[in-house]
C-alpha positions, 0 to 999 in steps of 0.5 A: 680814134684816140689821138696820141698826145705827146707831152713834149710840146708843152715844153715850149710854154716854159721859155720867155723869147718868141725866137727860143719858143718857135725854135723848140717847138720846131724841134719838139714837133719833129721829135714828136713824130718819132715818139708818136710813132713809138707810142702807136707801135710798141704793141707790135713788138711784143711777140705772141706766143707760139701756138703751133702745137699738136700738129698731129691733128692738123688739116690743110683741106681748103674746104675747112677754111670756109666761114668766119675767122677771128684774129687771136694773135698777130706777130710781125718781125722785120728783117733787113738784108745788107750787101756789106758787113758793118756795125750799127747801134742796137736800135732797142737801145736807141728807141728807148726800150732797153738800157744803154751802156753807162748813163748821165749822172744828175746831181743837185736839187734831185739825184738820179742816173739817166740810162735810157736814150731815144734818137729821133731819126728824121730823113729831112729837117722841117725846113726846105726840102733837102735842108739838114743839120751837119750831124747826119741822121740825128735831129734830136735825142731824149736821155731818160731815167725810165724807158720810153714805154714807162714814160708813156704809161706814166704820162700826165702822172706828176708823181712819177719820178721821171727825168728827161733831158732833150738834146737837139740841133737848133737851126744855127747848128747847121755845121755843128757836130754837137747838140747846142739846145737842151731842155731838162725836166723832172716830170712827165708833164714837164712843168718847171722845165729848164732850158739852155742853148748855144755854147753852154750846151755845145761845149758841155755835150759831145756827140760821137756819130761813130758809136752814137755815144753822148758825153756831157761835162758841166752841163748845168741848169737852175731856175731864176730864183737860184733855189733849184739847180742841177748838174749833169755829167757822164757818157751813154752809149747803145750796144753795137750789133754786127751785121754780116753781108747777105744774113738776114738781121731782125730789127724793131718793127715800128708799124704806125697803128692806131691806139684803139683796139679793134676786132679783126675778122676774115670771112672766106666764102665757098666761091673764093670771095670773102671780106676783111672786117675790122670792128672797134669803138671810138668817141662817137660809138661803134664802127666797122670797116669792111673791104672785099678779098679774094682767096685761093687755097691749095693743100698747103698755102693760102693766097689773099688778094685785097681790094686795093690789089696787093696780095700775099701768100702764107702757109696754113694749117687748122688745128681743132678750131684754130687756123694758123698762118705764117710766111714772108712779106716782102714789102719793099719788092716793087719799090725802091728801098729808100722809098719803102723806108719812107712809106713805112716810117722806117727812118731809123733804118738809115743807120745801115749801109747798103740795104738790099732787102726788107721783109716781114715775118708774119705769124698769126693765129685765128679762131672760128668765129660763129658764136663767142662769149665773154669769159666771166673771169676776163672782165665785167659782165653785162647787166642789161638784156641788150641787142647791138647793132649788127656790123657791117651794116649794110653788108654782103653777104655776112654780118655779125650780130652782138647781144648781152644777156644781163641776167641768167634766164629760165627762158631760152634765148632766141635770135631770129631774122625776118624779111620786110613782109614779116616772114621768118628767114632764119633762127640763129639762136634758140637755147638758154644762156648764161649771162654774158656777151655773145656774137653770132655770124649771119651769112646771107648769101642764099637771100635777096638784097633787101631789108631784114629785121633782127629779133632777140627775145628771152621770156618777156624781154624783146629787142629788135634791129634793122639789117640791109643786105646789098649784093 
């Protein structure tokens, strides 16, 4: 898997003393955990198109579910229910995704307005358990001239016109209400960052825990040579949202996800068993991860039971070759709310009082997956004739075989399966194909465990592969 790299850690290289360096590293490491979570999760906050159309042709016959399905889109919305009326800051503002009200004006060697804020919500400080500053949930605040998403996209780009101000509470600020540590940078790689600490910061920065506003008056930074200096002033604050007791309210869903894109499949066998399969690539090559599931379908709902014991019931409909699933998932049903918030990395929900329930609204679209081809308009076409390793392998009883056709051939392309004795047990493909990347599902439910071989042939071109069926 790719590792998320957060540039804020490099700030510690800018400071002279060991004590200051260690203090900044502690603050930045804590903030990194929250920023890293955001970077890995932003894709979850992009709603997928609503494809629930043409329902007149829909089907809810459980037999139509048999086979393999490929996930086309996944949309998860997070809702909370509180027992009391209350006002809380707009989390989209506090997570650096939308402009906040007001802004911090920067003047001096460069000028701009910082209109985005990202608050680091930590349940505990990094010290002893129970340690915390006297400022409630806030450990650190980033104030930026670009959104957090734009900052990620420009990470490492020294030409990006970015300004970032980090405000934080140091260990010595145990009973303080205002931040006493500040770092300011004018580039995404934070080279030449400026640092201030103590009364120079706490006397110039006011943090209001009621409306989450930050007011700066007379905060300045300069280098030792005196040829670069900045003055910061102004007030920035998030919008406030009204929450009504007992009424579900949508909040950002920041599920911790890998940066890598994976192909996601479900296999439904006729006997109620099946597989959940993920296929992807990392720095070591291709990989697959599969787990068994059991499923039960009625004429309107589909119940999944996963190998770890978790289960979920979703409404379903089938339109042409597409499977639509939707429903609610109560992730905190069997655990205390506080524990659930911690397990799901939802520390920002501690801004809300008296949370009674948390649930996800799921909306998924799947397509029937037996043979797929890369759209020539969607990307680069393959240049060589190639048979890729099947995934999963070993398998039981379904695997996926991918192959590339580099040039359109006058000859038909055949994909055949042989057992260890050389006996032909199946022909999965025998037709003329255009240039593209293809994938075929092979279901070996009727065959015995053992070693099998794939053969891909087109004219004089031939490649083979090995499969292991384990039952």
